[in-house]
N, C-alpha and C positions, 0 to 999 in steps of 0.2 A: 576806405574809399566808399562813397555812396553807391547804392545799387544802380541808380540811373547812369552813373559814369561807367560802371562795369558793363552794363547792357550796351551803352553807346560804343564803348571800346570793342566789345565782342562783335557787334553788328558791323562796325567799320572794318574790322580785320577779316571777317568771314563772309560777308556778302560781296560776291564778285562784281556786282554792278557798281560798287564804289570805284573799283579799278577801271571799268569801262568808261564811266563818266568822268573819271579823275576828280571825283567829288571829295569833300572833306566835311567833318563834323565841326561846326563852329562852337556850338554849345548844346548842353542837354541839362534838363532838370526834370523833376516829377511832372509828367504830363506835357512836357514841352521839348522841342528840339529845333535846332537850326542847322541846315546843311547847305553847302554852296558848291558851285562849279563854274567853270568858264566854258562857253560853247566852242567846241573844236570842229574842225572840218568834218570829222567822221560822224558828228551829231547832226549834220545838215541833211535835209531831204532833197528831192529832185528840184524843188522850187527855190533852193538856196537858203531856206530858213531852218531854224532848229526843228527837228522832227518832234511832233507832239508827244510821242512815246518817251522821248528823252526827258521832257519836262514832267510828264506823269511819273516817270521812274524817280526823278529827283524828289518830287513830292512824296512818293511812296516810301522812300528811304527815311525821310524826316518823320513821316507817319509811323513807321515801324519803331523807330527809337522812342518817340513820344509815348506810343501806346504800350510798349513793353517796359517803360521806365520804372515801374513799381516792382519789377522782378517776377511778375506772373506772366506766363505765356499768353500773348494776345495775337490772334490772327484775324486778318481782314475777312469780313463777310459781305462787305459792300464798299464800293468807292466810285467816285466820279470826279471829273475835272471839267472846268469851263475855261476856255482860252479867251482872253480879251485882246491881247496884242501878241505879235510875233517876237521871237528872239533871233538874234543874228550872230554870225561868226564873231567871236571875241567878247560877246556879252557875258558879264558875270551875273549868274542867277543865284538868288538866295531863296531857299524854301524854309518858311517859318511855320512849324507845326504847333498847335496848341489844343488842349483838351476843352471840349465844350461841356462834357458831363461824363460821369462814370458810375456804373452800378457794380454789383458783384459779378455780373456776367457780360455786360456790354460796356463799350467805351465809344464815345463820339468825338471826332476830331475834325479840325479844319486846318488846311495848310495854305498859306498865302505865298505865291511865288512872285518875287520882285526882281526888277532890273533897275538899278540906279534909284532905288526908293519908290519906284512906280510899280503897282501891281499889274502883272501881265496874265496871271491865271490864278484860279483858286480851286482847291481840291477838298473834297469832303469824304470822310471814311468812317466806317463802323467796324469795330472789332468784337469778336467773341473772346472772353477772358476765361482761360482754362484754370482749373483748380490744381495747378502745378507750377513749379519754378520755371522760369524762362531757360535756365541752364540745365534742367533735367533732360536726359536723353529721351528722344521720342520712342513710343512703344509700338 
């Protein structure tokens, strides 16, 4: 099994936010990941639209899989999101993460969040890449 698949499977099984969002991994490869979810009632804010933090979290999950896909531990040091349109109850959201560039110590990523093929938000993030395996126990 390719390392990116092992990383994606591990994150999916162990990151509790996948359960909260009821999200799933659609695909993963080196430097890329696609994650999807359907907006549920518990994801709505007081205005009746999908809470921005839910959309951010969906993007962050895709970012985590993409940035760790080489098997080296990569943790976010910067991230931001821009919302262009709202999401509503029942909407299927797809977060597509892709690598913009990578050095030995830093990785740069963008995640497009779409509804019905239309971009509703975009997320950008930077990771610090540690000199250890993603699967190595923390010290």
